[in-house]
C-alpha positions in Angstrom: 156.8 85.8 128.5 156.3 89.4 127.5 154.3 89.9 124.3 155.7 92.6 122.0 153.5 95.3 120.7 152.2 94.7 117.2 153.6 96.7 114.3 151.3 98.7 112.0 151.6 95.9 109.4 150.5 93.3 112.0 147.6 95.4 113.2 146.3 95.7 109.6 146.4 92.0 109.2 144.9 90.7 112.5 141.5 90.7 114.1 140.3 91.4 117.6 141.0 88.4 119.8 144.2 86.5 120.7 144.7 82.9 121.6 145.3 82.1 125.2 148.0 80.0 126.8 147.3 76.3 126.7 144.8 76.2 123.8 145.2 73.7 121.1 143.6 73.1 117.7 141.1 70.5 116.8 143.5 68.4 114.7 147.0 67.6 116.1 147.9 64.5 114.2 147.5 62.3 117.3 150.0 64.2 119.4 149.7 66.7 122.1 150.4 70.3 121.2 150.9 72.8 124.0 150.8 76.5 123.0 152.6 79.4 124.4 151.0 82.8 124.7 151.4 84.9 121.6 149.8 87.9 120.0 148.5 86.2 116.8 144.9 87.4 116.4 142.1 85.6 114.7 139.3 86.9 112.6 135.6 86.5 113.6 135.4 83.0 112.3 137.6 81.8 115.2 136.6 84.2 118.0 134.0 82.2 119.7 135.5 78.7 119.1 136.7 77.0 122.2 139.7 74.8 121.6 140.8 71.5 123.1 142.1 71.8 126.6 145.8 71.7 127.4 147.4 68.2 127.2 144.5 66.6 125.4 145.5 64.6 122.3 142.8 64.8 119.6 142.8 61.7 117.4 139.3 61.5 116.1 137.8 63.7 113.4 134.4 65.4 114.2 131.4 63.2 113.6 129.6 66.1 111.9 130.9 66.8 108.3 130.0 70.5 108.8 132.0 70.6 112.0 134.9 69.0 110.2 134.7 71.7 107.5 134.6 74.4 110.1 137.6 72.9 111.9 139.5 72.9 108.5 138.5 76.6 107.9 139.5 77.5 111.4 142.9 75.8 111.1 143.5 77.6 107.8 142.7 80.9 109.4 145.1 80.3 112.3 147.9 79.2 110.0 147.6 82.2 107.8 147.4 84.5 110.8 150.4 82.9 112.4 152.4 83.2 109.1 151.3 86.8 108.7 152.5 87.7 112.2 155.8 86.0 111.7 156.4 87.7 108.3 155.6 91.1 109.7 157.7 90.5 112.8 160.9 89.0 111.2 160.6 89.0 107.4 159.3 86.4 105.0 162.7 84.9 104.4 163.1 83.9 108.0 159.8 82.1 108.5 159.8 78.3 108.8 156.9 75.8 108.6 157.8 74.5 112.1 157.4 78.0 113.6 154.1 78.6 111.8 152.6 75.4 113.0 153.9 76.0 116.6 152.5 79.6 116.7 149.2 78.5 115.2 148.9 75.6 117.7 148.3 73.3 114.7 150.1 70.0 114.0 152.8 70.3 111.4 151.2 67.5 109.4 148.1 69.5 109.1 150.1 72.5 107.8 151.8 70.4 105.1 148.5 68.7 104.1 146.8 72.1 103.8 149.4 74.0 101.8 151.8 71.4 100.5 155.1 73.2 101.2 156.5 76.6 102.3 155.9 78.2 98.9 152.2 77.0 99.0 151.8 78.6 102.4 153.3 81.9 101.3 151.2 81.9 98.1 148.0 81.5 100.2 149.1 84.3 102.5 150.0 86.4 99.4 146.5 85.9 97.9 145.0 87.1 101.2 147.3 90.1 101.4 146.5 91.0 97.8 142.8 91.0 98.4 142.7 94.6 99.5 144.6 95.8 96.4 142.3 93.6 94.2 139.3 95.3 95.7 140.9 98.7 95.0 141.5 98.2 91.3 138.2 96.2 90.8 135.7 98.2 92.9 137.5 101.3 94.2 137.3 104.9 93.1 138.9 106.0 89.8 141.4 106.3 88.3 142.5 103.0 89.8 139.0 101.6 90.0 136.1 101.8 87.5 134.8 105.1 86.2 138.0 106.4 84.4 139.1 105.8 80.8 141.0 102.5 80.3 144.3 104.2 79.6 144.1 106.2 82.9 143.3 103.0 84.8 146.3 101.3 83.2 148.5 104.2 84.2 147.1 104.1 87.8 147.5 100.4 88.1 151.2 100.5 87.1 151.9 103.4 89.3 150.3 101.6 92.3 152.4 98.4 91.6 155.6 100.5 91.4 154.8 102.3 94.6 154.1 99.0 96.4 157.5 97.6 95.5 159.1 100.7 97.0 157.1 100.5 100.2 159.0 98.4 102.9 155.8 97.9 104.9 153.9 96.3 102.1 153.8 92.6 102.7 152.8 91.8 99.1 156.2 92.4 97.5 158.0 91.0 100.6 156.1 87.7 100.3 156.4 87.7 96.5 160.2 87.8 96.6 160.2 84.5 98.5 158.1 82.6 95.9 159.5 81.4 92.6 158.4 83.6 89.7 156.6 80.8 87.8 154.4 80.1 90.8 153.7 83.8 91.3 152.5 84.2 87.8 150.2 81.3 87.9 148.8 82.2 91.3 145.3 83.7 91.8 146.6 87.2 92.1 149.1 86.8 89.2 146.3 85.7 86.9 144.1 88.5 88.2 146.7 91.1 87.3 147.0 89.7 83.8 143.2 89.6 83.3 142.9 93.1 84.5 145.6 94.6 82.2 144.4 92.5 79.2 140.8 93.7 79.7 141.9 97.3 79.9 143.9 97.0 76.7 140.8 95.7 75.0 138.6 98.4 76.5 141.1 101.0 75.3 140.7 99.8 71.7 144.3 98.6 71.4 144.9 96.4 68.3 146.9 93.2 68.6 147.2 90.3 70.9 146.0 91.6 74.3 147.1 88.5 76.1 150.7 88.8 75.0 150.7 92.6 75.4 149.5 92.2 79.0 152.4 89.8 79.7 154.9 92.2 78.2 153.6 95.2 80.2 153.5 93.3 83.5 157.1 92.1 82.9 158.1 95.7 83.5 156.4 95.8 86.9 157.6 92.3 88.0 159.5 92.2 91.3 162.7 91.0 89.7 162.7 93.8 87.1 161.8 96.4 89.7 164.4 95.3 92.1 167.1 95.2 89.4 166.2 98.7 88.2 166.0 100.2 91.7 169.2 98.5 92.8 171.7 98.1 89.9 170.3 101.0 87.8 169.5 103.2 90.8 166.1 104.2 89.2 163.8 105.9 91.6 160.1 105.6 91.9 159.4 108.7 89.9 161.6 107.6 87.0 160.0 104.1 87.0 156.5 105.6 87.1 157.4 108.0 84.2 158.6 105.1 82.2 155.3 103.3 82.8 153.3 106.3 81.6 155.4 106.4 78.4 154.8 102.6 78.0 151.0 103.0 78.4 151.0 106.0 75.9 152.9 104.0 73.3 150.8 100.9 73.7 147.4 102.6 73.7 148.4 105.4 71.2 147.0 108.0 73.5 148.2 110.5 76.1 148.4 109.0 79.6 148.2 111.2 82.6 
């Protein structure tokens, strides 16, 4: 079958080598899994691994515990790469667990054991997608990253979140919309957002309960709030960012730029 060219979003997520026809994973739940050619690409951790030949059922775990751990890590990488490709190709709302397992050439039982359910898979993918943004506000240049006053970093953080919601090519918001809000807020990236805002409030010398203030501020940038304001209230990105600047100014008691 013809393999479609990758979109920009897919190219950003994928590595340098594709799986070839007939390759299977090292754990197929005792059944034979035959793979079709596809453009899912794997990071360096899987580039040099040779997989079970076509038609071979794999029923025994590796004898070496280190090899077993490597197989588990390789399967996780494949599953997330397959999910990322499907999300970028068709949208997160149309991705099923069966399709992810088939595209990754991994048994569906392995997929459910690794991630629990569809929300668990999307959350794991979301954590990976959010890694780049986490590095930007944690280690990147100011004003989003270190080196700027806390109030300026708060302003830049909110501006970036609002811009991301408006960007149809950003997989973070696209994935987040498919995950229940309570699971998003308790995810790795959700807790990281809260810690970041809370620490900046403390650094800015804001008096009060930094924990609760951080929750209140992040509620404004939450996907449900942003989608409502952009849709029902027809608020554009510039207006939303201006409101965030005003919020930071009022909370910190200082001018925000």
